[in-house]
C-alpha positions, -999 to +999 in steps of 0.1 A: -049+756+167-022+729+162+002+713+186+030+738+183+007+768+189-007+750+220+028+743+233+035+781+229+002+788+248+014+766+276+048+783+277+031+817+280+013+806+312+043+792+330+068+813+349+102+802+363+098+773+387+115+780+421+138+756+438+117+739+464+140+711+477+174+709+494+199+681+490+212+679+526+243+658+516+257+680+489+242+712+503+224+727+473+189+736+464+171+721+434+137+721+416+118+689+422+097+670+396+066+677+417+072+715+414+076+712+376+044+691+373+025+715+394+036+744+372+027+727+338-003+705+346-030+732+348-017+750+317-017+717+298-052+709+308-064+744+300-050+741+265-060+706+258-025+691+257-014+657+271+020+641+273+024+603+270+057+589+283+078+561+269+112+546+276+131+540+243+164+527+257+176+512+290+210+503+303+218+489+337+253+487+353+261+471+387+289+483+409+304+460+435+276+436+429+251+459+448+248+495+436+229+498+404+232+526+378+203+529+353+206+550+322+175+556+300+163+574+269+130+589+280+105+604+255+073+623+258+048+623+230+028+656+233-007+654+218-033+680+209-065+664+222-086+683+196-067+675+164-046+645+173-015+663+161+017+653+181+053+663+188+081+644+205+108+653+229+135+629+242+161+632+270+185+610+288+182+602+325+203+584+350+196+570+385+219+553+411+207+533+441+218+502+460+181+491+463+153+490+438+149+528+432+175+534+404+148+531+376+125+554+395+152+580+400+162+579+363+125+583+352+118+610+377+148+631+366+142+625+329+105+635+331+114+667+350+139+678+324+118+667+294+090+689+306+114+718+314+130+716+280+097+711+261+081+742+276+115+761+281+108+766+318+135+788+335+153+774+366+186+778+384+195+741+379+223+747+354+247+718+352+273+741+336+274+760+368+287+729+387+318+747+400+329+719+424+330+693+396+348+716+373+374+723+400+378+687+408+386+676+372+404+706+359+432+707+384+458+680+383+467+666+417+502+657+429+505+620+439+528+630+467+503+655+480+475+630+477+494+604+497+502+629+525+467+642+526+449+608+529+427+600+558+446+595+590+445+564+612+429+584+639+401+596+615+395+560+604+392+548+640+368+576+649+348+570+617+344+533+627+334+544+662+307+566+649+294+539+626+292+514+654+277+538+679+249+548+654+243+511+644+251+520+607+260+491+584+294+496+567+279+490+532+258+521+537+289+542+543+307+526+514+278+534+490+278+570+502+315+573+497+313+559+462+283+581+453+297+614+466+335+610+463+338+584+436+360+563+459+356+526+469+364+529+506+373+553+534+410+545+529+409+566+497+394+596+513+414+628+519+416+642+554+392+670+543+366+645+529+369+623+560+364+653+582+333+662+563+319+627+566+327+625+603+310+658+610+279+647+591+276+615+610+281+633+643+253+657+635+227+634+618+238+598+621+225+575+595+202+602+580+233+619+567+239+590+543+205+591+526+181+562+521+204+534+509+198+497+515+221+480+539+245+450+537+262+436+567+299+427+573+314+452+550+347+468+559+352+505+557 
């Protein structure tokens, strides 16, 4: 049949993959790698198609001596088990973590999108629909407004109180602030961002900050 006809056969058997997970911190739903694998695995087996992964490029960057950002070029070699004919698809992936999970996050995301693009699987995970990011970088901010709108002393004191009461290490908070808001400390947060963080900590404690390794004696 040939590898391209088999890829087409797999495509015919796969419907859109629903969003099955929720990011509790950024409040959006997304399609997990597990859901994509579940959708394609049976169809690939039925049609005699296998995919062999490889990492062609790797770049690692450290932030503040702790948080790691890993960028990779991830490729899948798709093989027809009957003829040996193959096709390749490559994508770029990125993972960020302050522990040892950055590589795994990069690989997981890259594998998901490589399969989705290879078999043209419909989903609602469209990066061009990232309205919040577009708004953030398309509207210039007034320096005077930013200064007046920065986190208040009262908010900072209350934030520290919540961190202490919940036995949360300060580095965990700093990592979250950097990952979500692109800022190095709570001093750079706006009142609105600080309020959002405070409400999250009040409601969920350390769980609100995701699974990030801790480092003691850091100042927020």
